[in-house]
N, C-alpha and C positions, 0 to 999 in steps of 0.2 A: 428387664424390659421385655414385654410380650412381643411375639412375632407381628401381630397386627399393628402395634405402636411403632415398631421398627420399620415396617413397610410404609406406614403413613409418613413417618419422618423422612425416609428415603425418597418417597414420591415427591415430597415438598422441596428437597434439596437436589434431586437429580436433574441435570440440565436436559432440556428437550431441544429437538431440532425444529426451529421456527419455520423452515421452508418446506415442511411436509404437512399435509392436512391429516385428518383422522384416518384416512384410508391409506396413508403412506405415499400419496402422490405429490409431485412437485407443486408448490403453492407460493405465490407471491404474498408476502405478509401484508395484511391490511393495517395501514398506519393512520387511517382516517381520524381516529379518536385520540391519537397521541398528541401531546402538547408541542407547540412550536417552541423550540429552545435553541440557543446558540450551541453549536456542536463543532468540535475540532478533533482532528486525528493527525498524528505524525507517524511516519513509517520510515524504514531504512533498508537498504540493501548494499551489497559490496560486490564490486567487480575486481578480480585480481588479474594481473597481466605481467608479462615479462618486463624487465627493466628498460629495454630499448623502446618498447611501445609506450610505457609510462612517460619516459623522457620526451618522446615524440609529441605526445598530447599535452604535456605540461609546459613545454617550451613553445608551443604554438607552431611547430614545424610540420605538422601532419598535412599532407597534400590536399586533404579534404577540407581544411580550414579549422575553424573553432568547433571541435567536436562537443565541447561542453554546452555551447549555445544551442546547437541542434538538439542535443539530448534533453536540455532543459525545456525547450519548446515541445518536444515529443512527449515528455512527461506531463506537462500541463495539458496538452491536447488529450492525452490518454485518460487523465482524471475526468475531464469533461465528457468523455465517451464511455465511461465505465459501464453504464447501463446497457450500452449496445454490445458490450463484450461479455458481461456476466449476466446470464439469462434472467435471474430473479432479483437483480438490483433495481431499485427505484431510480428513475431519472431525477437528478437533483439539480437545483439551482445554486451552484457553488458561488460563494462570494469571494473566496481567496484560494488560490493554488500556488504553492511555492515549491521549487525544486532547487536544492543546493548540493554542492559537491565538496567533500573534504578529502584532500590528497594525503596519502600516507606514503611518503617517499621510501621509507625504510622497507616497507612490505610490497611496494609497487602495486598499490591498490587504491581504488577510489570508493569512498563511502558516499552513497547517494541518499539524501534525506528529503522527504516531502512533507508538506503541511497542507491540509485541506480544511476549509472552514465554510460554514453556512449557518443560517437560521432555518430550521426545518423540523420534520417529524421523524427523521431517521438519521443514523450515524453516517460518518464519512470515512470509515476505516478502509472499505474496499476501494474508494477513490484514491486514498493515500497509497495503498499497496499497489494499485495499478500504475500510478504515476512513477513510483520507484522502479517497478518491474520494466516498464517501457523505456524509461531513461537508461537503465542498465542495458537493455536489449539494443538500444540505439548506439550506445558506446561500443558494444560488441560489433554491431553491424558496420560501423564506421572504421573499426580497427582490425577486423577479422583478417584482412589480407596481410597485415603485419604480424598478427598473433592469433592464429586460429585456436590456440589452446587456452584462451582466456576462460575464466571461471566466474560465474555469477552465483551468489548465494547469500545466506543470512538475511533473507527478506522477511521482515517482521513488523508488526505494529509496535511502536514505542509508547505512545500515549493515546488516550481518547478522553474527551471531556464532553459533558452535556447529557441531556436526556435524563431519564429516571435513574439510571445507574451511576450518574455523576462522573467522577474522575477515576481513571484507571491508568496505571503505569507499569510497564514491563519491569521485571526485576533486574 
């Protein structure tokens, strides 16, 4: 294969950064001509804590009340405000935001999962990630007096559907 053919092939398969214009400046992507399609994304994150804190929140004995209800509402609100927090995100008309918690008693951790959905011209991965992040941060905030060493991590997109690229799932 000649160098010019290799360069042409690489140019076609090398990903580009969509939020930079030709001069390398920050740029909000123009989605005007993109098709309106149903789009969904799910994301997850994990917050690890000590056993006593885990028991406090799972038995409902935390003095601040139902920390999961507050974190769920915070995550939903965060998804709705994503474009206010992430500078080049488009403001989206979300049709569904869901935040769920899976308790892992053995590891004293909570897995936070979010689902965001809409019919629109751009994906909802950032909204799903923002929902998970803020829900985890809210759990941390409500429990930090009991356990300042909590650890938030493993925040990632699990799936995305819709648009030109179709379905994608994390391995």
